[in-house]
C-alpha positions in Angstrom: 62.4 118.7 10.4 65.6 118.4 8.3 64.5 114.8 7.3 61.1 116.0 6.3 62.6 118.8 4.2 65.0 116.3 2.6 62.0 114.1 1.6 60.1 117.0 0.2 63.2 118.0 -1.9 63.5 114.4 -3.2 59.8 114.5 -4.3 60.4 117.7 -6.2 63.5 116.3 -7.9 61.6 113.1 -8.9 58.9 115.3 -10.4 61.3 117.4 -12.4 61.9 115.2 -15.5 58.1 114.6 -15.8 57.4 118.4 -15.6 60.0 119.0 -18.2 58.6 116.2 -20.5 55.0 117.3 -20.2 55.6 121.1 -20.2 53.6 122.7 -23.1 51.7 119.4 -23.8 47.9 118.9 -23.6 46.4 116.5 -21.0 42.7 115.8 -21.1 41.3 114.7 -17.8 37.8 113.2 -17.5 36.4 114.0 -14.1 33.5 112.1 -12.4 32.4 109.4 -10.0 33.4 109.6 -6.3 35.9 112.3 -6.9 33.0 114.7 -7.6 31.0 113.7 -4.6 33.5 113.7 -1.8 34.6 117.3 -0.7 38.1 116.0 0.1 38.6 114.3 -3.2 37.0 117.2 -5.1 39.5 119.6 -3.5 42.4 117.3 -4.3 41.5 117.1 -8.0 41.2 120.8 -8.3 44.6 121.3 -6.6 46.1 118.7 -9.0 44.9 120.4 -12.2 45.9 123.8 -10.9 49.4 122.6 -10.0 49.8 121.0 -13.4 48.7 124.2 -15.1 51.2 126.3 -13.1 54.1 124.1 -14.1 53.3 124.5 -17.8 51.1 121.5 -18.5 48.0 122.4 -20.6 45.1 120.8 -18.8 41.6 120.3 -20.3 39.0 119.1 -17.8 36.0 117.2 -19.2 33.3 116.4 -16.6 30.1 114.5 -16.1 27.6 115.0 -13.3 25.6 111.9 -12.8 24.9 112.3 -9.1 23.7 115.8 -9.5 21.4 114.8 -12.5 20.0 112.0 -10.4 19.3 114.3 -7.5 17.5 116.8 -9.7 15.4 114.0 -11.4 14.3 112.8 -7.9 13.3 116.3 -6.9 10.8 116.3 -9.8 9.7 112.7 -9.0 11.4 111.1 -12.0 13.3 107.9 -11.5 16.7 107.7 -13.3 16.8 105.0 -16.0 19.8 103.4 -17.6 20.1 101.2 -20.7 23.3 99.2 -21.3 25.1 101.5 -18.8 24.0 104.7 -20.5 21.4 107.1 -19.1 18.2 106.9 -21.0 17.5 110.5 -21.9 13.9 111.5 -22.8 13.1 115.1 -23.6 12.4 116.1 -20.0 15.7 114.4 -18.8 17.6 116.1 -21.6 16.5 119.5 -20.4 17.7 118.6 -16.9 21.0 117.2 -18.2 21.7 120.4 -20.1 20.7 122.7 -17.2 22.6 120.7 -14.6 25.8 119.9 -16.6 26.2 123.2 -18.5 24.8 125.2 -15.6 25.4 124.4 -12.0 28.1 121.7 -12.2 30.2 123.4 -14.9 30.0 126.8 -13.2 30.7 125.4 -9.7 33.9 123.8 -11.1 35.0 127.0 -12.8 34.4 129.1 -9.7 36.3 126.7 -7.6 39.4 126.8 -9.9 39.3 130.6 -9.9 39.0 130.8 -6.1 42.1 128.6 -5.9 44.1 130.9 -8.0 44.0 129.8 -11.6 42.0 131.0 -14.6 39.3 128.8 -16.0 36.4 129.0 -18.5 33.3 126.9 -18.6 32.3 125.4 -22.0 29.9 122.8 -23.3 29.7 121.1 -26.7 27.3 123.7 -27.9 29.9 126.5 -27.6 31.6 127.3 -30.8 30.2 124.1 -32.3 32.6 122.1 -30.1 30.7 118.8 -30.3 28.4 117.8 -33.2 26.4 114.6 -32.8 23.7 112.4 -34.1 21.3 110.2 -32.2 23.0 107.1 -30.9 22.0 104.0 -32.9 23.1 100.7 -31.3 21.4 97.6 -32.7 18.0 99.1 -32.5 18.3 100.0 -28.8 16.6 103.3 -27.9 18.6 105.6 -25.6 16.5 108.6 -26.2 18.5 111.8 -26.7 21.9 110.2 -26.2 24.3 111.1 -29.0 27.3 109.9 -30.9 29.9 112.6 -31.7 30.4 113.0 -35.4 32.7 116.1 -35.4 34.8 118.0 -32.9 35.7 121.6 -33.5 38.4 122.3 -30.9 39.0 126.0 -31.7 37.2 127.3 -28.6 39.2 125.0 -26.4 42.5 125.8 -28.1 41.7 129.5 -27.7 41.3 129.1 -23.9 44.6 127.0 -23.7 46.5 129.8 -25.6 45.3 132.3 -23.0 46.7 130.0 -20.2 43.1 129.3 -19.1 41.8 125.9 -18.0 38.9 124.8 -20.3 36.2 123.0 -18.3 33.9 121.1 -20.7 30.4 119.8 -20.1 29.4 116.9 -22.3 26.4 118.1 -24.2 26.5 118.2 -28.0 24.6 120.0 -30.8 22.5 117.6 -32.8 23.0 117.7 -36.6 20.3 115.3 -37.5 17.6 117.0 -35.4 17.0 120.3 -33.8 18.1 119.2 -30.3 21.0 118.9 -27.9 22.3 115.4 -27.1 23.6 113.9 -23.9 27.1 112.5 -24.5 29.0 109.9 -22.3 31.8 111.8 -20.6 34.5 109.1 -21.3 33.6 109.2 -25.0 33.7 112.9 -25.1 37.1 113.0 -23.4 38.5 110.5 -26.0 37.1 112.4 -29.0 38.4 115.7 -27.6 41.8 114.3 -26.8 42.2 113.1 -30.4 41.1 116.4 -31.8 43.6 118.3 -29.6 46.4 115.8 -30.4 46.8 115.4 -26.6 49.8 113.8 -25.0 47.7 112.1 -22.4 44.1 111.3 -21.6 43.2 110.4 -18.0 39.8 108.8 -17.0 39.1 109.1 -13.3 37.0 106.1 -12.1 35.8 104.4 -8.9 38.2 101.4 -9.3 41.9 101.1 -9.2 42.0 100.3 -12.9 41.8 97.1 -14.9 41.9 94.2 -12.5 43.0 90.7 -13.5 40.6 89.3 -10.9 37.4 91.3 -10.5 37.0 92.8 -7.0 40.6 92.0 -6.0 42.4 95.3 -6.2 45.7 93.7 -5.5 45.5 92.2 -9.1 45.8 95.6 -10.8 47.2 95.4 -14.3 49.5 98.5 -14.5 50.2 98.5 -18.2 48.2 97.2 -21.2 49.3 97.4 -24.8 46.7 97.8 -27.6 47.4 94.3 -29.0 46.6 92.7 -25.6 43.1 94.1 -25.4 41.3 91.5 -27.5 42.7 88.6 -25.4 41.9 90.3 -22.1 38.3 90.8 -23.3 38.1 87.1 -24.4 39.3 86.0 -21.0 36.7 88.2 -19.3 39.3 90.4 -17.6 38.1 93.5 -19.4 34.4 93.1 -18.6 31.3 95.0 -17.5 31.6 98.7 -17.0 35.3 98.6 -17.8 34.7 97.7 -21.5 33.5 101.1 -22.6 36.3 102.8 -20.7 39.0 100.6 -22.3 37.3 101.2 -25.7 37.6 105.0 -25.2 41.3 104.5 -24.4 41.7 102.3 -27.5 40.0 105.0 -29.7 42.2 107.7 -28.3 45.5 105.8 -28.6 44.7 104.4 -32.1 44.2 108.0 -33.3 47.3 109.6 -31.9 47.0 110.2 -28.1 50.3 109.0 -26.7 49.2 107.5 -23.4 45.8 106.9 -21.7 45.2 106.1 -18.1 42.3 104.7 -16.1 42.9 106.0 -12.6 41.3 105.5 -9.2 39.6 108.8 -8.4 39.1 107.6 -4.8 42.8 108.1 -4.1 43.9 111.6 -3.1 46.0 113.3 -5.7 46.0 110.3 -8.0 46.5 112.6 -10.9 49.8 113.9 -9.6 50.9 110.5 -8.6 50.4 109.3 -12.2 51.8 112.4 -13.9 54.7 113.3 -11.7 56.1 110.3 -9.9 58.0 107.1 -10.9 55.3 105.0 -9.1 52.3 106.0 -11.3 48.8 104.9 -10.5 46.0 102.9 -12.2 46.2 101.2 -15.6 48.1 102.8 -18.5 46.9 101.8 -22.0 49.2 102.6 -25.0 
């Protein structure tokens, strides 16, 4: 028992300088993938963000909801469709995206955080004009009602932070080129919001360990990448496939003032705390 208590004390001592360094700073966490599906992982993420909030770190949670959207589409007999890794969003799909993300998923997250003892408020990009967007145009490819963020008005998020409340943000934006809402990629929304908030960190939870030097070999994790290394890693095919847009989001965030960005394995219990409050860290850091 004494040995276990000693180990616990050492863990707290190790965390102390990180708590001191991040206290009062904003950290934007994008939440999605397996961490949203597994009850155990879901609980761990909620506990992580509440603990960070309690020690004075200002957490903003940005979330997707792909599995829940797919489930609802299947209930109405509609097959999910993706183009270049993005969900093709016709009018009917957009209505479902908005109702599922801004409704059920967002409010379930808020209620869970409140049940676990912290204050939280549910927001989406329509609230307070948080996200404005135009239809995504990418070489003539039609994504439907998928948007590109053109402006972020973070006042509604900052107001929640000042009240010591965790903002939980669903990634739907107000269209400025059409009378519609747009579906926004959650990684992209997290990056744009992190820049607007002058965040200290942005964390993207994924279903892989991070950037791997050899695809499918998780023992080849690259723990740290500097911005100037990214073009060469892309040319060498190391940053490839679904990792490209995630790295581009990190590049966008760091280039515009976010101090550190991280691609973390959301399949690992408490990966957020491991990255934030230990010497070991987790995943790939891009700065």
